[in-house]
Each structure stands twice: as C-alpha cells, then as structure tokens.
N, C-alpha and C positions, 0 to 999 in steps of 0.2 A: 656647532657640535656635529660630528659625523654620525651617520646612521649606522647602527649596529644590528646584527642579527643574533640577538641573545636567545639561545634555546635552553637556557638553564631553568627557566621558570616553568610552571605547569602549563601544559598545552590547553587549548580551548576545549578539545574533546575530553581531556581528563577532568576538566573542571565541570563538565556537564554530563552527569550520569544519565542512564536510560530511564526516562520517566514516561510511563505509558500514556498518560493524558496528553502530554506534550506531543508525543508521536502521533496520536490520533488527530489532534487539532491540526498539526502540520499536514497529515495525510489528507485531511479534508480541504484545507485552505489552498495548498499548492496546486492541485489539479483544477480546483474550482476557478482560481485566478487565471491559470494558463489557458484552460479550455474555454473559459468564459471570455477572455480577451480575444482568443482566436475566433470565437463565434461572433463577437461584436465587430472585429476588424473585417472579417470576410462576409458579414451580413447573413450568417446562418443562425436564424433564431432557434432552431431545434438544437444546435450545438450549445448555444448559450444556456438554454434551459437544462439540457443534459449535464452541463458542466457542474451545476449546483445540485443535481439530483442523482442520476445514476452513476456518473463518473466519480464525483467527489464522495458521494454517499458510500459507494462500494469501496473506495479507497479507505475511508474512515473505518468501516466495519471490518475489513480485512486487516487493517493495521491493529485494531483492537484485539481481534481474535488471535492473530499470529503473535502479537506482543505478549498477550496474557498467557498464551500457551508456552512461549519461550521462557517467560519468567517463572512459570509453574510455582506460584506462591512464594517466590524468593529463592527457591532451590531449583536451579535448572537441572534438567535431565542430563545425566552424565554423557550420553551419546551426542547431545547437541553441543556440548563443549569440547568434545574430543574429535569430532569429524572436522575435516578441513572446511573452512568458511565457504568456499565455492561449492562443495558437495552439499553441505547443509542448505545453502541458499537454493541450489538447483532442486533438491528434494521438496522443499517447502513451496517453491514456485510451481513445480509440477502438480502438487496436491491442490493448492489453492486455485490455480488456473483451471484445472480439470473440474473442480467443483463450481467455479464461476461460469465456465463455459456450459456446463450441464444446466445450471440455473438459467442462464441466458437463453439456451435452446428451449427449455421448458416454458419460459415466459413468452417467447416469440413464436414458437411453433405448436407446442402441445396444447397450451391453454386455449388459443383461438380455435383450434381444430376440434376440441372436445368439450368446450364450455360456451357460455353465451358471451364471453369476452371477444370483442371484434379485433381483428389484426390491425392495430394502429401503427403508424410509422415509428413512434417512440418505442414500441415493443420490439420492432426489428433492430433498433439501435442496441438493445441489450445484448445481442449476440456478440457484439464487438466491445461495447463499453465495459461490461462486467469482467471478461478475461483480461483485457488490457489494464484495467485499474487494479485487478488482483496481482498481476505480474509486477507492476511498479511498486505497489504498496508492500508486497511481501519482500521483494528484493531490498528495498530501502530499510524496512524495519529489521529484517534479519541482519543485514550488514551493520546497521547502527547498534543493534543489541550485541553482536559479537565483538564489535569494536570497543564498546564500553566494557564488556566483560574482560577482554584481554588487558585493558588498562587497569582494571581493578585487581588483577593478580599480581603478586609480588615478584 
C-alpha cells in the first residue's frame, strides 16, 4: 500500500488545546532533562543541580505566570489576540526577562552585600539561569498559546 500524505484530518496541534498544567510540566521537564544531561555528560555537578532547581524551576514559574496571564480567566485580552504573534512574544519576553534579570541580580549581588547571606557560587549562577529560563519559557508558552488560539477561531 503506498504511503499517502493525507492532510484532511485534524492536525496534532488542533487536537491538543492549550492546557496550562501541561505547559508548566513541560516547562519544568524539558530544561531539567536537557541541562541535567549536559551537566552529567560534562561533569559539571553545579549545572546538574541547577538544572532541577533554578533553571527548571524558573521555567515552570514563568510558564505558569505567563500562561495564566494570557488565558485571563478564559477571556484573553483583546490586544493579545490582535497584535502580531512576533510582537506579542517580544513584548512578553522583554518584560519577563527584565524581571528575571532583576531578580537574579538581586539574589547574586544585593543580598550578599546587604545581608548575612554569603556570596555562594550558586547565587552567581542566578544572574544567567533566571533570564535565560524566562526567555525560553515565555517564548514557548506565548507561541503555543497563540497557535492554539488561531486554530480555535472559525
């Protein structure tokens, strides 16, 4: 029997709507597996630990916050549906990355300088881990949300 490329059936993306809990689990598992594997392969114990804590944790939190904000209780904000996908993604990435970078700086620089928390190597990692995780999680969640939203319209 010859192979056919039948595109008349529903696509995989159309069959799978945007589900916040699924996005959050994926946002945690994907970076934890990838960075954890890289840490094990390269022998970097700090990367292996950070993979399951600051990297994956930040991704999951950002995915939850951005996804919940985009869904807005089932009624998305009008401007989030009318802006071009790239513009919406860039705006949200800028906002979340700025917040994550500020939090990373606060944890790595401000806390040790003004409190009894000592400057540990894992604190310095936060300046990079938090913003990078925020960029990736925001981009993926925003594009997934807009992709499922476009398929739901008639």
